[in-house]
C-alpha positions in Angstrom: 163.7 104.7 355.2 165.9 105.1 352.5 167.8 109.0 352.4 166.4 111.3 350.6 167.2 115.2 349.6 163.7 117.0 349.8 162.8 121.0 348.6 159.3 121.4 350.3 158.7 124.1 347.0 157.0 123.8 343.5 160.3 123.5 342.0 160.5 123.1 338.0 163.5 121.2 337.5 165.0 121.8 334.4 166.3 117.9 333.5 163.7 116.6 330.9 161.8 114.6 333.4 160.2 112.0 331.9 156.1 113.0 331.2 153.4 111.5 329.0 150.9 114.4 329.4 148.7 115.2 332.4 146.4 112.1 333.0 144.4 111.9 336.6 145.9 109.6 339.3 145.3 105.8 338.3 143.5 103.1 340.5 146.3 101.3 342.4 145.8 97.9 342.3 148.3 95.2 344.5 148.0 91.6 344.1 148.9 89.2 346.9 150.2 86.7 345.1 152.9 83.9 345.5 154.3 80.9 343.2 153.3 78.5 345.0 149.7 79.3 345.9 147.7 77.0 342.9 144.4 79.9 342.9 147.2 82.6 342.0 147.9 81.9 338.3 144.5 83.4 336.6 144.6 86.6 339.4 148.7 86.7 338.1 147.0 86.3 334.3 144.2 89.1 335.2 147.1 91.9 336.7 148.8 91.6 333.2 145.8 92.5 331.1 145.2 95.2 333.9 148.9 96.4 332.5 148.5 96.2 329.2 144.9 97.6 329.2 145.6 101.3 329.8 147.2 104.0 331.7 143.9 104.7 334.9 145.1 101.6 337.0 148.5 101.3 338.6 148.6 96.9 338.7 151.3 96.1 341.0 152.2 92.4 342.1 153.2 91.6 345.7 154.5 88.4 346.3 154.4 87.3 350.0 156.9 85.0 351.5 154.1 82.5 353.7 154.4 80.4 350.9 157.9 79.2 350.6 157.9 76.5 353.5 155.7 74.4 350.7 159.0 73.0 348.7 159.1 75.9 346.5 161.0 79.0 347.3 158.8 82.3 345.4 162.2 84.1 344.0 161.0 87.2 344.0 158.9 86.6 347.6 159.8 90.1 349.7 159.1 90.2 353.8 157.9 94.3 353.2 154.8 92.1 350.6 153.9 90.1 353.6 153.7 93.3 355.8 151.8 95.5 353.5 149.5 92.4 353.7 149.2 92.4 356.7 148.9 96.1 357.8 146.0 95.7 354.9 144.3 93.3 357.2 144.2 95.2 360.6 142.9 98.2 358.8 140.2 96.6 356.9 139.3 93.9 359.7 140.1 91.0 357.3 142.2 87.6 357.2 145.3 87.6 354.8 144.7 85.1 351.8 146.4 84.6 348.0 145.7 86.4 346.1 144.0 88.8 347.1 143.5 92.0 345.2 143.2 95.4 347.6 141.7 98.4 345.4 142.7 102.2 346.0 144.3 100.5 349.5 140.3 100.7 350.8 138.9 97.7 349.6 139.4 93.7 348.7 138.1 91.2 346.7 139.6 87.4 345.8 142.5 88.6 342.6 141.1 86.4 340.1 137.3 87.2 340.1 137.7 89.0 337.4 133.8 90.7 337.6 134.6 91.8 341.5 138.2 92.9 340.0 137.0 95.3 337.8 133.6 96.1 339.5 135.8 97.7 342.2 137.9 99.8 339.9 134.8 100.9 338.8 133.8 101.8 342.1 137.3 104.1 342.5 137.2 105.1 339.4 133.2 107.1 339.8 133.5 107.4 343.6 134.4 110.4 345.2 138.5 110.4 344.8 140.6 113.1 346.5 144.2 113.3 344.9 147.2 115.2 344.6 149.7 115.1 341.0 153.2 113.6 341.3 155.5 113.3 339.0 158.3 110.8 338.8 161.8 111.3 336.7 165.1 109.7 336.3 168.7 111.9 336.6 171.3 109.6 336.5 171.4 106.8 339.7 168.5 108.8 341.2 164.6 109.6 340.7 163.2 113.2 341.4 160.3 113.1 342.6 157.6 115.9 342.3 154.3 115.6 344.7 151.7 118.4 344.2 150.4 120.7 347.4 147.0 119.2 348.2 144.7 117.6 351.3 145.1 115.4 353.2 148.7 114.0 355.1 150.6 110.6 354.7 153.6 109.0 353.4 155.2 108.7 350.0 156.6 105.5 349.1 158.6 103.8 346.6 157.9 101.4 344.3 160.7 99.1 342.3 159.0 96.2 340.0 159.7 94.7 337.0 156.8 94.9 333.9 157.6 91.2 333.2 159.0 87.6 333.8 158.1 83.8 332.7 158.6 81.2 335.4 158.5 77.7 334.8 157.7 76.8 338.7 159.6 72.9 339.1 158.0 71.6 342.8 155.2 72.8 345.0 151.3 73.4 344.2 151.9 74.7 340.3 154.8 72.1 339.7 155.2 71.4 336.1 153.5 75.3 335.8 154.6 77.8 333.2 153.4 81.3 334.8 153.5 84.8 333.2 153.9 87.2 336.0 153.1 91.2 335.9 154.1 94.7 337.9 156.8 92.3 340.2 157.2 94.4 343.1 161.1 93.6 343.7 161.6 96.7 346.7 159.3 99.0 348.8 160.9 102.0 350.7 159.8 104.7 352.3 161.0 108.1 351.3 159.5 111.5 352.9 156.3 112.4 354.8 153.5 114.3 353.0 151.7 116.8 354.7 150.2 118.8 352.3 152.3 121.2 351.1 154.2 120.5 347.5 157.9 119.0 347.5 160.2 118.2 345.6 162.9 115.4 346.6 165.4 113.1 344.4 165.6 109.2 345.9 168.2 106.4 344.7 166.7 104.1 341.7 165.2 101.3 343.4 165.6 97.7 342.9 163.9 97.2 340.3 162.9 98.1 336.0 160.8 100.2 336.7 159.6 102.5 339.6 156.4 103.8 341.0 155.5 106.3 343.2 152.6 106.2 346.3 151.3 108.7 348.2 149.2 106.8 351.2 147.3 108.1 354.1 147.8 105.7 357.5 144.4 104.7 356.7 145.4 103.3 353.5 144.2 106.1 351.3 145.7 106.6 348.1 146.5 110.2 347.5 148.5 110.8 344.4 150.4 107.2 342.4 152.3 107.3 339.3 154.4 105.9 337.8 158.1 106.9 335.8 156.7 107.8 332.5 153.8 109.4 333.9 152.6 112.7 334.8 149.2 112.2 337.2 147.5 115.3 337.9 145.2 116.1 340.9 141.8 114.9 340.5 138.7 116.3 340.9 136.3 114.6 343.5 133.1 113.5 341.7 130.0 112.4 342.9 129.6 108.7 343.2 127.0 106.5 340.7 
């Protein structure tokens, strides 16, 4: 766990936090992928489209390590990504595969199946959802995280990611292909526990060009999420359609 300074109070910091106005919590789409997987480029392309389409989705690409034996090492692969996918498999009762998309921590679909991915996002948007507001701003070499009071408890996760990279693949299943990849996760850290009380904390800027915060319960439910430059507000529970 990274060290973080925590204040258990609804503190308003006069430091000019980055903000783009209030927004409801985005649906978190986690793609588990690898540059060595020949089925993954279409899923990477879909994730890129989701990243460009708007603020109601937070797409993140987790590059796993277990494809690295096929004569090509994915330079963005992270042991933390593989561990996170294994944890989802245990929670959701399935197996690990690529490309796998986990939607809001509670459902998984084949990441290259655009119809299924968008349908799962739609279900997440219209189903009953609990959320807490989250704000993420930068102060020098630190990030400032504010989480509103709410129901539930869980872990506050700091995700560092790069918005875009283009990679020419020389060997393996994708040899000769040039792959455009979006929102590539470069680091993942637990920074604090959330108990339902409002809190503000500071933590070092993670590896990656941008950053996001997830507040996630032990069963995988996402209580809150935002990326740097966006303020998310609490979401009122809605009736499932």
